[in-house]
N, C-alpha and C positions, 0 to 999 in steps of 0.2 A: 916465540910464536906461539906458545902456551898461553900468554898473556891475552893476545888477541884474540883466540877462542873465546877464553874465559870474556872477553869484553863484548864479544858478538853476541855470544848468547846470553847475557845481562840487556843487553839492547833489544834481542827479540823479544823476551820476558817483557821489559817496559813496557814496548811498542803492542803487547799482547795483552795487556790489561784492559785497556778501554774495551777492547773486543768481548773480554771473559764478563766484564760488568753490562755490556749491551745484551750478551746473549742471556743474563741472569735476570732482564728486566723485558725481555719478550713477552710478548703480549699470550696469555693463556688461551686455549679454546675455550669457547662457550658452551656452557654446559647447559642439560637439558631444559632445564627451567627457562634459563635466557632464551633458549630456540624456540622455545612454547610461546613466549612472551612476544617475541618477534612475529612468529609466525600470525599470532593471532591480531596484530597491529598491522601487517601485511594485509590482513586477508580482510577485514573492514567488517567482520563479523560482529562486532561490539560496537560499531559507531553510532554516532547520534544521526536518529532517522530525519531531522530538520533544523531548520536554525534553533539556535538558543536564544530564548527570550531576553529581553535586556530592560533591568528595572525603569518603570515610567518617568523618574526622577533624571538616571541618567542618559536615558534615549531624548527628553527635553533639552538637556545640555548639549548632547552629540548633532541635534538638527538643529540648534540656535547658532552653534560654532560653526554649521555648515553655511545657513543664511549667511552671518556674519562673513564669510570667508568672500560674497560676491560683493562686499564695499571696497574691498582692494583692488586696483586694477592689476592685470596680469603684465610683469616686467616682460620687455622686449628680449632683455636678455638678463643673465645672474651673474653676480660677480663669483669670478673664483675665490675660493680660500685656499690659503696653504695651509698643510698638513701642522706647521708648526703652531699656527694660530688657534687650529680647533684641539690641539692636545692642551692646550692652557686653559680651553673653556671660554674664549672669548667669542669665538665663533665668527671673525669678522679679521 
């Protein structure tokens, strides 16, 4: 009977080890500096007041790409891609 008690104690210790590891890696509460940054971001006080300008050459390329998109007809339906094809980079 003493042998069974020892085995049970060892088993309970082994089963508790993952819980101890998880508790040791639990997220720490945010510090005051992190809280201040999050509040500033949420408030929008430092947000940009207007659209960000795009350099002329980049804007020209974007607009040309937009115009070129009208050269292709809109398909009646799109082929469904499997996740295994997408994972290898083939995309089809």
